[in-house]
C-alpha positions as CSV (number, residue, x, y, z in Angstrom):
1,M,227.9,104.0,171.9
2,G,225.4,106.8,173.3
3,R,226.0,109.0,171.4
4,A,226.3,107.4,167.8
5,R,222.9,105.6,169.1
6,K,221.3,109.6,169.0
7,T,222.9,110.4,165.9
8,A,221.4,107.1,163.8
9,G,218.5,107.8,165.2
10,R,218.4,111.2,163.8
11,N,219.6,110.6,160.6
12,A,216.6,107.8,160.2
13,Q,214.1,110.6,161.2
14,L,215.7,113.1,159.0
15,G,215.7,110.1,156.3
16,Q,211.7,109.1,157.1
17,V,211.0,113.1,156.7
18,R,212.9,113.7,153.7
19,R,211.0,110.5,152.3
20,R,207.6,112.0,153.1
21,A,208.8,115.0,151.4
22,W,209.6,113.4,148.3
23,V,206.6,111.2,148.7
24,G,204.5,114.3,149.1
25,L,206.2,116.0,146.7
26,F,205.8,112.7,144.1
27,M,202.0,113.2,144.7
28,A,201.6,116.8,144.3
29,V,203.4,116.1,140.8
30,V,201.0,113.3,140.2
31,G,198.0,115.1,141.2
32,L,199.1,118.1,139.0
33,L,199.0,115.9,136.1
34,L,196.0,114.0,136.7
35,A,194.4,117.8,136.8
36,A,196.3,118.7,133.7
37,V,195.0,115.6,132.2
38,A,191.4,115.9,133.1
39,V,191.6,119.6,132.3
40,Y,192.7,118.6,128.9
41,G,190.2,116.0,128.7
42,W,187.3,118.0,129.3
43,H,188.5,120.8,126.8
44,D,189.0,118.0,124.5
45,Y,185.5,116.7,125.1
46,T,183.7,120.2,124.8
47,R,185.5,120.9,121.8
48,F,184.4,117.0,120.8
49,K,180.7,117.9,121.2
50,S,180.9,121.5,119.4
51,E,182.7,120.8,116.1
52,P,180.8,119.6,113.6
53,L,181.9,115.9,112.4
54,V,179.8,115.7,108.8
55,A,181.6,117.7,105.9
56,D,179.8,119.6,103.2
57,Q,177.8,117.2,101.9
58,P,175.0,115.0,103.5
59,L,175.6,111.2,104.6
60,Q,173.6,108.5,104.9
61,L,173.2,106.3,107.7
62,T,171.6,102.7,108.2
63,L,171.1,101.2,111.5
64,K,169.9,97.5,111.5
65,S,167.8,96.2,114.1
66,G,169.5,95.1,117.5
67,T,172.9,97.4,116.4
68,G,174.4,98.1,120.0
69,F,176.0,101.9,120.8
70,A,180.0,99.9,119.8
71,G,178.0,98.9,116.3
72,V,176.6,102.5,115.4
73,L,180.2,103.8,116.3
74,E,181.4,101.2,113.7
75,E,178.9,102.8,110.8
76,L,179.7,106.0,111.8
77,Q,183.7,105.4,111.0
78,R,182.5,103.7,108.0
79,L,180.9,106.7,106.9
80,G,184.3,108.8,107.0
81,L,183.2,110.7,110.1
82,P,186.2,111.6,112.6
83,E,187.5,109.1,115.0
84,A,187.2,110.3,118.6
85,P,187.7,108.1,121.7
86,Y,185.0,105.8,122.7
87,W,185.0,107.5,125.9
88,Q,184.1,110.7,124.9
89,W,181.1,108.9,122.8
90,R,179.9,107.2,125.7
91,L,179.8,110.2,128.1
92,L,177.9,112.1,125.5
93,E,175.2,109.5,125.0
94,R,174.8,109.4,129.0
95,E,175.1,113.3,129.1
96,L,172.1,113.2,126.6
97,G,170.2,110.1,128.0
98,V,169.8,108.7,124.9
99,A,171.5,105.0,125.4
100,R,168.0,103.1,125.4
101,N,166.8,105.2,122.7
102,L,168.6,104.6,119.7
103,K,166.4,103.6,116.7
104,A,166.9,101.3,113.7
105,G,166.3,102.8,110.4
106,E,168.1,104.9,107.5
107,Y,169.0,108.3,108.6
108,E,170.4,111.6,106.8
109,L,173.0,113.3,108.6
110,K,173.2,117.3,107.2
111,P,176.0,118.8,106.6
112,R,178.0,120.2,109.7
113,M,176.1,118.3,111.9
114,S,177.9,117.8,115.7
115,A,178.0,114.3,117.5
116,P,175.1,115.5,119.8
117,A,173.0,116.0,117.0
118,I,173.6,113.0,115.0
119,L,173.0,110.7,118.7
120,Q,169.5,113.3,118.9
121,L,168.8,112.5,115.5
122,L,169.2,108.8,115.9
123,A,167.1,108.6,119.1
124,S,164.4,110.8,117.6
125,G,163.2,107.7,114.9
126,K,163.1,110.4,112.0
127,V,164.5,108.3,109.3
128,I,164.7,109.4,105.7
129,Q,161.1,109.7,104.4
130,H,160.9,107.9,100.1
131,R,158.3,109.3,98.0
132,F,156.1,106.9,95.9
133,T,153.3,108.7,93.2
134,I,150.0,107.2,92.2
135,L,148.6,109.4,89.6
136,E,145.3,110.0,88.8
137,G,144.0,107.9,85.9
138,T,146.6,104.7,86.6
139,R,145.4,101.6,86.0
140,F,146.0,98.5,88.5
141,G,148.1,96.6,86.1
142,E,150.4,99.9,85.7
143,L,150.6,100.5,89.2
144,R,151.9,96.9,89.9
145,V,154.7,97.3,87.4
146,A,155.6,100.9,89.0
147,L,155.7,99.2,92.6
148,A,157.9,96.3,91.3
149,A,160.1,98.7,89.8
150,N,160.7,100.5,93.1
151,K,164.0,99.8,94.2
152,V,163.5,101.0,98.0
153,L,160.2,98.9,98.5
154,E,160.3,95.2,99.8
155,Q,158.7,93.4,97.2
156,T,156.2,90.9,98.5
157,L,153.6,90.9,95.7
158,A,155.4,89.0,92.9
159,G,153.5,86.2,91.7
160,L,150.3,87.1,93.6
161,T,147.0,87.2,91.6
162,Q,144.9,90.4,91.9
163,S,142.6,88.6,94.3
164,E,145.6,87.4,96.3
165,V,147.2,90.8,96.5
166,L,143.6,92.6,97.8
167,A,143.4,89.8,100.7
168,K,146.7,90.7,101.3
169,I,145.8,94.2,102.0
170,G,142.2,93.6,103.9
171,A,140.0,94.5,101.0
172,V,137.0,93.1,100.5
173,E,136.1,94.2,96.8
174,S,137.1,91.6,94.3
175,N,138.4,93.8,92.1
176,A,141.4,96.0,92.1
177,E,140.8,98.6,89.7
178,G,139.7,102.5,91.2
179,L,140.8,101.4,94.6
180,F,143.9,103.3,95.4
181,L,143.9,106.6,96.1
182,P,146.4,109.1,93.7
183,E,148.4,110.6,96.0
184,T,152.1,111.0,97.0
185,Y,152.8,108.5,99.8
186,H,156.2,109.1,101.7
187,F,157.0,105.7,103.7
188,P,160.7,104.5,105.3
189,R,163.1,101.9,103.9
190,G,161.9,98.6,105.2
191,F,158.1,99.6,103.8
192,S,156.7,96.8,101.5
193,D,154.6,97.3,98.3
194,S,151.5,95.2,100.4
195,D,152.3,98.4,102.9
196,L,151.9,101.0,100.3
197,L,148.8,99.5,98.7
198,S,147.4,99.3,101.8
199,K,147.8,102.5,103.1
200,A,146.4,103.8,99.4
201,Y,143.5,101.4,99.3
202,W,142.9,102.8,103.1
203,A,143.2,106.5,102.2
204,M,140.5,105.6,99.3
205,Q,138.1,104.3,101.9
206,R,138.1,107.3,103.8
207,E,138.2,109.7,101.3
208,L,135.3,108.3,99.2
209,N,133.2,107.2,102.1
210,Q,133.6,111.2,103.6
211,A,132.3,112.4,99.9
212,W,129.4,110.1,99.7
213,E,128.4,111.6,103.0
214,E,128.6,115.1,101.6
215,R,127.3,114.1,98.3
216,E,124.2,116.4,96.7
217,P,120.7,114.3,97.2
218,D,118.6,112.9,94.7
219,L,121.9,111.6,92.3
220,P,120.8,108.6,90.6
221,I,124.2,106.9,91.8
222,A,123.1,103.6,94.1
223,D,126.3,103.8,96.7
224,P,130.1,104.8,97.0
225,Y,131.6,102.1,94.5
226,A,129.0,103.5,92.1
227,A,130.5,106.8,92.5
228,L,133.8,105.5,92.2
229,T,133.5,103.7,89.2
230,L,131.8,106.9,87.2
231,A,134.3,109.4,88.7
232,S,137.0,106.5,86.6
233,V,134.8,107.3,83.6
234,V,135.2,111.3,84.3
235,E,138.8,111.0,85.2
236,K,139.8,109.3,82.1
237,E,137.7,111.3,80.0
238,S,138.8,114.7,81.2
239,G,142.3,115.7,82.5
240,A,141.2,119.3,83.2
241,I,140.1,119.3,86.7
242,A,138.0,122.5,86.2
243,E,136.2,120.5,83.5
244,Q,135.4,117.2,85.6
245,P,132.0,118.8,87.2
246,M,130.4,119.6,83.9
247,V,131.9,115.9,82.1
248,A,130.2,114.5,85.3
249,G,126.8,116.7,85.3
250,V,126.7,115.3,81.4
251,F,126.9,111.8,82.6
252,V,124.7,112.3,85.3
253,N,121.9,114.0,83.2
254,R,122.1,110.7,80.5
255,M,122.0,108.3,84.0
256,R,118.7,110.0,84.8
257,I,117.2,109.6,81.4
258,G,118.4,106.5,81.0
259,M,120.9,107.3,78.3
260,R,124.0,105.3,77.4
261,L,127.1,106.6,78.9
262,Q,128.5,106.1,75.7
263,S,132.0,106.6,76.9
264,D,135.2,106.0,74.9
265,P,137.6,105.7,77.8
266,T,135.2,102.4,78.5
267,V,135.6,100.7,75.6
268,I,138.8,100.6,75.6
269,Y,139.2,99.3,78.9
270,G,137.2,97.1,77.7
271,L,139.2,96.2,74.7
272,G,142.2,95.3,77.1
273,D,145.2,94.6,75.1
274,A,143.7,94.3,71.8
275,F,144.0,97.8,71.5
276,D,146.4,99.3,69.2
277,G,146.0,102.9,70.3
278,N,143.6,104.2,67.4
279,L,139.6,103.7,68.5
280,R,137.8,102.3,65.6
281,R,134.2,102.3,64.7
282,V,134.1,98.4,65.0
283,H,135.0,99.1,68.4
284,L,132.4,100.7,69.3
285,R,130.2,98.1,68.3
286,T,132.3,95.2,69.8
287,D,130.3,94.1,73.1
288,T,132.1,94.2,76.5
289,P,130.9,94.4,79.7
290,Y,132.7,97.8,79.6
291,N,131.4,98.8,76.5
292,S,128.9,101.9,77.3
293,Y,128.0,102.2,73.7
294,T,126.7,98.6,73.7
295,R,125.4,98.5,77.1
296,A,123.6,100.8,79.6
297,G,124.3,101.6,83.0
298,L,127.8,102.3,84.8
299,P,130.8,99.6,83.6
300,P,131.0,96.6,86.3
301,T,134.1,98.1,87.8
302,P,135.9,101.3,87.6
303,I,138.6,101.5,84.8
304,A,141.4,103.5,86.4
305,M,142.3,105.4,89.8
306,P,140.1,108.3,90.3
307,G,141.4,111.3,91.7
308,L,139.7,113.1,94.5
309,A,138.4,115.9,92.2
310,A,137.1,113.4,89.7
311,I,135.2,111.7,93.0
312,R,133.6,115.3,94.4
313,A,132.8,116.2,90.6
314,V,130.9,113.2,90.4
315,L,129.4,113.4,93.9
316,H,128.5,117.2,93.3
317,P,127.8,117.3,89.3
318,A,127.7,120.5,87.8
319,K,123.9,121.7,86.8
320,T,123.4,121.8,83.3
321,D,121.4,121.2,80.6
322,A,124.1,119.6,78.3
323,F,124.1,115.6,77.3
324,Y,127.0,115.8,74.8
325,F,130.6,116.8,74.7
326,V,133.5,116.7,72.4
327,A,137.3,117.6,72.8
328,R,138.2,120.3,71.6
329,G,141.9,119.6,70.7
330,N,143.4,121.7,73.2
331,G,142.4,119.7,76.5
332,R,139.2,121.0,77.0
333,H,135.8,120.1,75.7
334,K,132.8,121.9,73.8
335,F,129.5,120.7,75.4
336,S,126.3,120.8,73.9
337,R,122.6,120.2,74.5
338,T,121.5,118.5,71.8
339,L,122.8,116.3,69.4
340,K,122.5,118.4,66.6
341,E,124.5,120.6,68.3
342,H,126.9,117.8,69.5
343,N,127.1,117.1,65.5
344,R,128.0,120.3,64.9
345,A,131.0,120.4,67.0
346,V,132.2,117.3,66.2
347,R,132.6,118.3,62.5
348,K,134.0,121.4,63.5
349,Y,136.6,120.1,66.3
350,Q,137.1,116.7,65.2
351,L,136.6,116.3,61.2
352,G,138.2,119.7,60.4
353,G,134.6,121.6,59.3
354,R,133.5,118.8,56.9
């Protein structure tokens, strides 16, 4: 019996040793497997960070306000980007520290862009900038039509009167003509037509007031708004920027002696929709507040949007003794000192020498 007990005890101990060995071996195998998985996972994660996700064509990604991180990944998948495990994106997001910095907006994902570059872009807020150009000489009615036709701008001005539009953007003037600086404006998606008008209005205010402060002394121009009005006439009279100081010099000379401006574009503006594209003598005699043949002084408002060059030309006009000018037919003008010289130039350039 004693020998049997000893044999059983040794067998039990041997069994425990064997079980411990098997457990140790199992744990070692598990450890090796986990290590292999970790190495593979880290290698896969490293490859995920370095390989480009965007193909050879740019993509546009739009994130709405309130979109969470999971929503960002859903949007990326909708664009057809290669899928990656969620944990890789989450680890990358934490590694870059951009968790709370992802911003709503419209983004351009450039060709060959990687996952880190995508997240850094979304955290930078560098959204796509769209463009809208106001051309020199544009009238306010034309500007409203162009704004309404823009597919990116949010439309908020439809149905509003001119006075309501001006009130909406904080303008103090009663007439909108000429108040918006001709320029190319950049804006993100979500910008409205009123936002853009406000931007152009205040840009004009800044530039006009600065130009006014730097004006030539002793000009016969009462205030910045009068300068803007005359600049709009100069803008419509001459498309050649190099000639605008001379055109402005002619009008300033006329104003100094009380001579009427006698500008065809002011007459055309006053005719409005009644103008059919052919200016006749009867039109020059048809009195309106804008007819500078029948009325002295400046028109009551600008007649278009003058560019900076026209504004500066009015406030720094050419020193000239000319009082007249006529179009040569090539985009330039012939300037004359006397009416006799002017009539001769009209016969040459407008009447074919008759």
